[in-house]
Structure formats: structure tokens, C-alpha cells
N, C-alpha and C positions, 0 to 999 in steps of 0.2 A: 843068238846073243844071250848071255847069262847076266842078269841084273840083280844086285843086292842093294837094299835101301836100309840105311841106319836111321831108324825113327827116333823121335825125341823121348826123353825119359819120363816126363810128367804126363798124367792122364789127359789133361786138357790139350796139351801140345800134340800128344799122340793122336787124339781124335781129330785135331785140325790137320793132321797129316793124311787122314783117310782119303780125301779127294785126290791127292797126288798118287797114293797107292792104287786107287781105282783106275786112274788114267795111265799108269805106267805100262801095262801090258799092251794095250791097243796103240799107245803113242810111240812106244819104242820097238814093238814087234819082238820083244824078248821071249825066248822059248822057256826060260826059267826065271821066276821072280821070287827072291827070298827077302825076308825081313830080319834085321838084327835089332834086338830090343832087350830091355831088362825085364825081370819077372813081373814087376808091377803092371806093365802095359802089355805084356805078351798076350793075355786073353783077348784083347781087342782085335788081334790079327789072326787068331785061330778060327778055323771054319770059313775064312775069307775065300771066296771062289777064285780070286785071281792070284793067290799066294801059294807057292809050292812048298815052302819051308819057312818055319819060324825058328830063328836061332836065338836062344835065350842066354844072355850073358850076365855076369856080375863083375864088371871090370873095375869096381871100386874095392874089391877085396884087398888088393895090394896096389898102392899107388905106382909101384915100379913094375910089377909083373902082371897086373890086371890086363892091360892092352895086349901083352904078349900071349897070355892064355886065351883071350878072346880071339885073337888072330889065328891061333892053332885050330880053332873050331871050323874055320872056313878056308884055310890055306889050300887044301887039296881040291876044292871045288873050282878053282881057277875062274873066278868071275871076270867078265869083260868090263863091266861098268859098276861102280859103286856110287850111289847117290847118298850124300851125307847131309842129313837135315839139321842135326844139332850143330851149334857153332863151336863146340869144344875141341881142344887139341887132341884129347884122347880118342875121340871118335875117328878123326882122320888118321891117327897113328895106327889104329887097329887095321884099317884097310891097307895102309902102306906096308905093314908087317906081313899081312896076309897075301901080298902080291896081287891085289886087285888092279887090273891093268889101267883102267880109267877111273880116276877118283875126282868126283865133282862135288864141290861144296862152296859155301860162302867164305871169302877171305876174312881173316881176322884171327885173334887169339894166337898170333905168331905161328899159324899152322899152314900158311900158304905153300911153303916148300914141301909139304907132305901131299899136296894135291897136284894132279896133272892139269886141272882147270880150276883156278881160284876165281870165283865169280864175285864181283863187287855187289854188295846188297843194294837193292833199289833205293834211290834217293827219296822218292815220294813215299808218303805214308801208305802202307799197304797192310791189309789184314794178314795175319801170320799164315793162315791157310793158303792165301794167294801167294805169299812169299815162297812157300814150299813148292807150289805149282810152277812158279817162276823159275825155280832152280831146275825142275824137270824140263822146262822149255829150253834151257841152255843145252840139254842133251839132245832133245828132238830137233831143235832149230826152227820150230814153228809154234805159234800161240796155241794154247789149250783152253777149252771152256772151263769155267769155274762152277763147281756144283757144291751143294751143302754136304757135309759129312754124313755118311750112312753106315751104321754099324750093323753087321750081320749077326743075328741071334740064331742059335741052333734050337732044335726041339728040346734038347736037354737043358738049355738055358731057360727057356720058357717054363718047363716043368719044374726046374729048381726054384724059380721065383714063386710059382704057384704053391709049392710045398711050404715055403717060408710063410706065405700069407695064411695058409691053412692052419698053421700053428697058432695064429692069432685070430682065428675064426673069420677070415676075410677071403674073398676070391677076386679075380680080375674083374668080375661083373660089378663090384662095388663102386668102381669109377671114383676112386679116392683122389686126393691131392697129395703130392709128394713135396716135402721140404727137406733141404740139406741145411741143418741148423748151425753148421760151423764151417769155416774156411781155414785152410792151412795157414795163410798169412793173417796175422793179427789185425792188419790194417783193412781187411775185407770182411770183418765180422760185425754184423748188425746187432748181434746179441741174443742169447737164449730167451731173455725176458721179452724182447720184442717179438720173437718168433712164437713164444707162448701166447701172448695176447692176440697175435695174428691168427694162430691156430683156432682159438676160441671163436673168433669172428667168422672164420671160414666155415667151421663146423655148423655154426648157427645159421649162416646165410645159405649154404649150399647143402645142408643136411648130409654131410659126407664124413668119412674118416680122413684123418691127416696122418700120413706115413712119413716117418723120419728116416733118412738114409745117411750113411756115413761110416767111417771106420770105428774100431773099438775106442780110439782116442776121443771120438766125439760122443761116446755113450753118456758121459756125465752131462754134457750140454743137452742131449736129447731128453734125459730124465728131467732136467729143469723145465724144458719146453712142455713136457707132458704134465708136470705138476701144475703149471699155470693153465695149460690148454684144456685139460680135462681127460676123461677116460677114453674118449674116441681118438686120442692121439696115440699112435702105435710107434714105439721106439725100436727101429730095426738097426740102429747104429751098431756095427760089429757083427751083425747076423748075416750079411750078404757079402758076396764077392762082386767084382765089377760087372760080370755078365748077369748075375741074378738081380743086382740093383738096376741094371739097364732094362731087364725084362719087366720088372715091377714098374719102372717109369714108363715103359712103352704102353701100358694100359691105363695110365693116370690121366685125369682130366687136365692136370696142370702141374708143372714143377715151379717151385719158388726157392730162390737161393742167391747167394753171391756169385760173382764170376769165379767159377771153380771147375775142377775136373768133372764133378758130378753134374754141373749145369751143361757142360759140353756133352757128356754122356747121354743125358736126357734128351737134348736136342737132336743127337745123332740117331735116336730111335723114334723120332717124330713126335715127342712130347712137347706141347706148347710151353713157353717159358715166360716167367717174370724174373728178371735179373736185377739185383740191387748192385749198382756199380759204385765202388769206393775207390781205393787206390790202384785202379787198373786203367787200362786204356781201351774202351770198347771199339775204337777204330781199328785196333790191332788184334784184340783177343776176345771180343765178345762171342759167345756161342752162336753158331750159325744154324738157323732152322726157319721154317716157313711161317710160324706164328710165334712172335716174341715181342715183349715190351721191356725196354731197358729204363730203369729209373736212375737218373744221374743228376747231380746238382752242379750248376754252373758257377763254381767258385774258383778262386785264383790258383789253388793248389791241386785241383782235380787232375787226374792222370799222372800223379807223381810216381806211380808204380813202385812204391816203397813197401816192403813187407811189414814194417813197423812205422806208425805215424811219428814223424820227428817233431811234431808241434806239442804244445802244452797249453794248459789252461782251457779257456773257452774254445780255442781253435783245435784242440785235440780231437781227432776222429770226426771233425765237423761234417765231412762229406757223407758219412753214414748217420750221424746223429740227426741230420736235417730230414731224413726220410722217415715219414710217419706211418703208423699202422693203417690209418685211413687211406693214405696214398697207395700203399701196397694192395689193400683191399679193392680199391677202385681199379687198379691195373689188372688184378686177378679177374675181376668181373668183366672187364673189357676184353681180355684175351679169351676167356672161356666162351663168351658170347659171339666172338668173331666168326 
């Protein structure tokens, strides 16, 4: 049997899909397992021991022709089963146009007619990683054990991270703390000023460097953190790709940040986490790892899952404003000593 899995587009969701990818070979007995993904998340699946091919697409180049061009990339491979993890119409359309024989995905987004098996999403609250595995179970017909995501790093990934640290006179032996100072969604941002004050406290208490990771878009926020936190804050925002950021996180004492793709990435390489939870739902999307502390406030609007806080005045961003530097320091101490 030849199996292809369309994985999600965002980094955090793609990391949460890793347990399903890990389980797919043994659970289905497939002789070939391929992954279809976008350029952003493709590195997560390269060098994976269970994956035979990573098909990298950009199906948003044209709203009309994108799915058609993507389908042409796999049409000749004649896949027997396609597991479609994203809920979008376009992801199902690609597999339909490609002639994938069995197309399994969750019903919704007016796409059920494109699927050979449209599965109703589970009614109970379920972590997204477990939802993806649940979908695979509909293919296998039997329950599968849930494991935490594990990201495979190559020797080149490790060396790449090492080279970036060397430019800043650091090595993996420094056992630094990693912080992601910005989240994509405005409603999940604790603020560079808070992270700056936190960095100064961590450096003082743990006698360590603080390394900031993120994209080039977060560079300015990182500069603000460094200005407040001091000279031992190293701003690597924009200097790493996904795999070198993961390599750097894999040697860190701790990762601190909001529920974001980078938090999921750090957890998947075994880094202990302190996660500041704002307008997200930890029951469904919190990064999965063995050592983690989630800081979340029990207020009426928590878990709103909105990218921009709709409130105003004193209530605006209350979920994150209530989190103090002292509280995050206490959590960091607890996780590091665990």
C-alpha cells in the first residue's frame, strides 16, 4: 500500500502531526509513506526515518490553479490512501484531482464530497495531536497509542546550530535558556518589555545566557528584549531556520514563550518548557513534552482562541497582563529543578 499524508501548514500544527506520521508505517503496513507540505514546514519531515518522500507544494500561488498544479506532482504515483489532516477544501481537492484512491479526512468546509471517507470530528475535547491520530485510526480500524512529538535532527542540523552559536561566542555546553519573544497572533504576546525584565532575572539567578529565537519579523522585539535584559541576551531572531533553531533548543536548559510554533518545536526535541497561555486552548494545542509548566489565568474569556483581543480598556489582553515576571521566574525554577 502507498500512503500519502497531507500535513498541516503551520509549524505548531505540523509538529503535532508527528506522532501520526510516526505511527503510520507500522499501523498501516504501507510500503511507501509520503508527506505533502508547504515550504515552511517541509524541514520538519526531512531526514525522518519513516518517510520516503516529502512533496513540497505552494498551492496558494493561484487560488484557481494551485491545487491543480499540486495534484500534478503526485498523480503518477497512484497512491492507495491519502490521509488529509488539514480541514481545508483545497487539501481535499488536491488528492481528488491526483486520483488518490482512498481519501480520508474530517468532514466540514463543504468538502465531504471530495472524500471517500468523511469522518465526523470527535465530539469530546481532544488535543489536536490526538485528533490527527484519531483520523489515522479510522484507516487502521484499531486504537493507536499516543506519544509525544519527536523531531529528528540530522548531524547537519546540530552542526548548523553550533556554527550560529559560535558566531556569538557560545557553545552547546553553555546550557543557556531559550526565549521566543514574539508570537504570530497579537493576542498571545506577553510583550518584549516583560521578556526583557524576565531575561535579566534569569541571567542573574542562573548565571546563564538567554538566547532569543524567532523569524526576522521578530528581530525588533528581540532587540528590545536585549536592551532591557543586558549584554548576555543574544538575539538570534532571523539567524536560524527551523532545524537550527530546534538544534539550539535541544541543548537548552529551558524554553520560555507563548503557545507558538517554536514552543512546539522546542518540546519536540526534548527541551523543558514554560508556556504562557493567552488566547489559546491548552487542552487542544498546548505543546506536548515530558517536562512542562503552563501558566494560564482562570478568567471568563480565557480560551477565546482569537488572534486579536476583542476587548478594550482594563479587560484588553487581561489574560496575559495578569502574568507577572515573578510568576514566570518561579515556574522556570520549578521546571529546571524538576
